[in-house]
N, C-alpha and C positions, 0 to 999 in steps of 0.2 A: 910627026908628033906636034910640031908647032902649029900646023894647019888644024889638027884635031882640037887643040886648046882654044884656038880662035873660034872654031865652029861651036864648041861647047859654050863659050862665053856669049856668043851671039844668040844661041838658043836660050840661055838663061835670061838674057836681056829681053828677048821676045816674050818669055813667060811673065817676066816682071811687068812689062808694059801692058800685057793682056790683063793681068790681075789688077793693075792700077785702073784700067779702063772699066773693069767690072765693079770696082769698089767705089768709084767716084766719078768726077768729071761731069760736064754739062749734059752728057747723054745718059748718065746713070741715075738711079734713084737715090739722090743725095739727102733725102729726108728720112731714111730709115737707118737704123743702127744707133750707136751711142756716142758717136764722135762729133756731135753737133753743139757742144757747149759754146755759148756765146754766139750762136748762129743768128743771121738776120731774118726777121719775119716782117713781111710787108702787110700793112693794114690799110685797106682802101675804103674810105667812108664817102657817102654820096654828097653831103652838104653840111654846112654849119648854120643854115637857116633855121633848122629845127634843133632845139636844145637837147633833144634826146640823142641825136647823132654825135654831138660834142661829148656828152656823157659816155656814150658807148665807146667812142674812140679812145678817150682817156682811160676808161676802165680796162679795155683790152690791153692797151699799152702798159699800164701799171702792172697788170697781172703777168704779162710776158716778161717784163723787166725784173719782177720778183724772182722769176725762174732763171734769170741770168742771160736772157736773150736781148739782142739789139733789135730795135723796132723802127721801121720807117712808116710813120703814120701820116696819111695824106687825105685831104678833103677836096672834092672835085667841084664844089659850087653848083651842083646839079647840071654840069656840063659834060656830056658824054665824051667828046674828044679829049677833054682834060683828064677824065678818069682812064681812058685808054692809054694816054701817054704816061700817066702815073704808074699804072700796072706794068707797062713796058719797061719803065725805068727800074722798078723793083726787081724785075726779072734780070735786067742787065747788071744790077748791083750784086746779084748773087743770092737773093732771098731764097730760103729753103722751104718756106711755107708762105702761102698767101691767104689772108683772111679778107674776103671781099663782100662788102655791102654795096650792091650795084645800083646805079641810077636806072639803067635799062637792063633787065636780066639777060637779054639776048645780044647785047652789044659787044661782048668781050670774047667771042669765039676764037679769034686769032690769038689772043693773049693766053687763053686757056690751053690751046694747042701748043703754043710756045712753052708754056710752063711745064706741060707734060713731057715734052721732048727734053727739057732740062732737068727732069726728075723732081720738079717742084710740086708738092701737094697743095690742093686748093680746098679751103673751107668756105662755103657760102654762108654768109652771115645775115640772118633774118630775112633778106630778100633772095629768093632762089635764083641762081644762075641757070639759064635755060638754053636749050638747043645745042648742048655739047656734052660728050661723054666724060670729059676731063674735069668733072666736079666730084671730089672725093667724099666730102661730108657736108652736111647742112645742120646748122644750129639755129633754132627759132622757137616760136611759141606755136601752140595749136591754133592756127590762123582761121580755120573753119569755125572753131569754137568761139574765137573772138567775135565773129559776125553773129553767131547765135546769142552770145551774151549782150551784144549791142542791141539786137532786136528785142530781147527779153527785157532789157532795162528801159527801152522805149515804151513797151507795153506796160511795164510796172509804173513808169512815170505818168502814163495816161490813165492808170487805174484799171486797166483790163486784166492785169495779173496782180496778185499781192506779192509781198516780199519773199514768199516761199515759192513763187512761180505758179501758183494755182489761180485758175480763172475766178474772177470776182462776180461774174454775171453781167458786168458792164458791157453794153452792146454798142455804145457810141451813137452815131458814127463820128469818128475823129478824122479830121483832115491832116494828112501827113505828106511830106515830100522826102524823096530818097536821093542820097548822094553816095558816090563810090569813089575809090581812089584812082590812082594813075593806071591807065591801060598797059603801060610797059612794066608795071610791077606785078609780078606773079601773085604776091600776097593779096593784092586788091581784089582779085577774083575769088579768092578763098573767103575774105571778109564779106564780100557781096553775096556769095552763094549761101554762106551760113546765115546771114541776115534774112535774105529773101526766102529761103526755105522755111524760116520761122514765121515770117510775116504773111506769106501768100494765103494761108488759110483764113486769116483775119481780113485780108483784102477781098477774098472770094465771098465771105459771108456778110460783107458790108460793114464790119466793125471799123475797118480802116478804109479811108477814101483818099486816093492819090489824085487830087483835082487836076494836076497838070497832065495826068495820063502817062507820065514818063517813069518807067520802071525798068526798062532794058538797060543792061550794063553800059552799052555805048552811049545811051542818052544821058546817063547820070554820072559817068566817070569824069574825074577832074585831073587833067594832065599835070604830071609832076607834083601832085598834091598841093597845088598852088592856092593859098588862101584868097588871093585877089580874084582868081577865076571862080572860086566857090561863091564869093560875095556877088560877083556879077551875075552868076546863074541864079542865085537866090533873088536878087533884085528883079531879074527877068520873070521868074516864076510869080513873084508877088504882083507885078504889073499885069501879067497876062491871065493869071488864074484866080487872083484874089482881089480884083478891082471892084467887085460888086458888093463887098461887105463881109464876105466869108473870111475866116481867120485860119492861119496855119496853126495847128495845135501840136504837131510833132515833127521833128526832122531827124531822120536817120543819117548821122554823120559818122564816117569811119575813122576820123583823125581830128585831134584837137585843133590843129592849125586851120582845117576847113571849118570846124565849129566856130572858130573865132571870126572868120570871114562871113559865115552865115549869120551869126549873131549881129555883126555890124550892119548887114543889110536889113535885118528885121528891125533893129533899133532905129535905123534911118527911115523906116516906113512907119514908125510910131509905136511899135510893139514895146511894151514896158513902160510907156509914158502916155500913150494916147488912148487908153482904155482897153487895148488888146493885150492879153497876157503873153509874156514870153513863152514860146512853145517848149515842149520837152525836147531837149537837144542832147544827143549822145556824143561820144568822142573816143579817143584812144591816145595813149602814151602818158597820161597823167602829167602833162606839162604844167609848170608852176602857174602860168597865167590862167589855164583852164581850171586848175584846182581852186584857184581864187574865185573864179566865176561860179564854180560849184558851191563853194562856201557862201557866196553872195546870192545864189539862187537863180543865176542867169544861164547856167548850163546844168543839165540834170545829172549826167554821169560821164565817166571816162573809163577806159579799160587800162588797168595798170599792168604793165609788163616789167618785171624787175630786171632791168638791163644789167644789173650787177651780176646776176646769175648767168645771163646770156654771155656776157663778156668773159666771165670766169670759165664757162664751159668751152668757149672758143679757144681760150688760152690753154686750157687743159688738153683739148684735142691736139693743138699744135705741139704741146710738150710731149704728148704720147707719140705723135708721128716722128718727132725729132729724137726720141729715145728708143725707137724700135717697138713701141707698144701699139696695140690696136685700140683706137678710140672707142669709148662706150657709146652705143646708140640705143634708142628705145622705140624707134619707128623705122620700118623698112618697107612700108607699103604706100604711104600717103603722097609723097612728093616726087612725082614724075616730071622731069624737066624737059620732056618731049623726046629725049633720047634714052634716058635711063631713070630708074627710081633711085634717088639719092639717099643713102643711109643718113638718118636724121636723129638728132636729140632735140626733143620738144619739151618746152615748159608750159605750164598751165596759166592762163590769164586770170585776172581778178577784176570784178566790177567795183568801181569806187563811186560812192555818192556822198552827199553831205552827212549821212548817218554814220559812215564807217571810215571816212578819210583819215581821221586821227589814228585809228587802230592800224590801218593798212599802210599808210604812208609815213606817219610821224613815229609811231611806236617801233616800226621796223628800222628806223634810222635812215630811210630813203630821203626824207626831207626833215629839216628842222622846222618847228612850229613858226619860228620867226620869219622863215622864207615864205610862208603862206599868208602873212599878215599884210 
């Protein structure tokens, strides 16, 4: 009888241990269910060089904390080993969800695998994580459309299209140059493809002329979205392709930081003060400095992406995962990370020019008028 009691107790203990292993622990899915009140969420952002990433990080952190979660927010200064270490540390600390805006989308494979083994869900934030199946959700904007909008705003600024996107009959030719984002950022190819698909017919019919001849992605990409690299490339283009008196009339730039470097190179070459007009220059992210340039007339447009919505959606996804709900998505076809199509929630971008910046940026509360003066 005594032996039987011991055996039954041991069996009960074994069942309890098995149930505990199924319901939690580092090998289980600890991000599902409703027992995650006050859980830690790791938020990895790429850099503080761009003001938009500072705003994104703070907004995600604020939204998560409103829901009662603890947040480990880290910036990696555009250094891949630093971001790798930061994500490793988040996993070690016991984060139950990771929200990652990567520096290089393919550099965190080991960390994504480790997160999956620990039952940690991963939300890819704005920049798609690539080359790994363990990316659960993606929140971003329609990045192909961003490129289309940039190209259309370039055409509008040149007078080829009117404000409604209709052809004006203006045939040019207009001299333009093309820039693209960082080759290790998956979004850069979406921006580029959207823009070039829009511009190619106008290049083919002679309305637009790329005097440098550089239109391939690898020729025009700027590593790490670095403004200084963009400035140096623009200086080189001016010296080699515009030394005989021809002027640059338009520049397709995918990001405000690059636009700033490009503008600096143009102004250094006498544009805006030496008889040559500042070209039509596009951008993205509606950074304060660039909006001021738009108001002043030295940058034509930028693409506004309301990062408050992006941050809120990422925090909402995390909350859903931590409370046993399935996050809402609105795209299950577009974003293939080379291993899987990642379920996505996409927002729509907006073109901002001098004509509408008050309505879009100030009236919405994104900026105060005083910030743009």
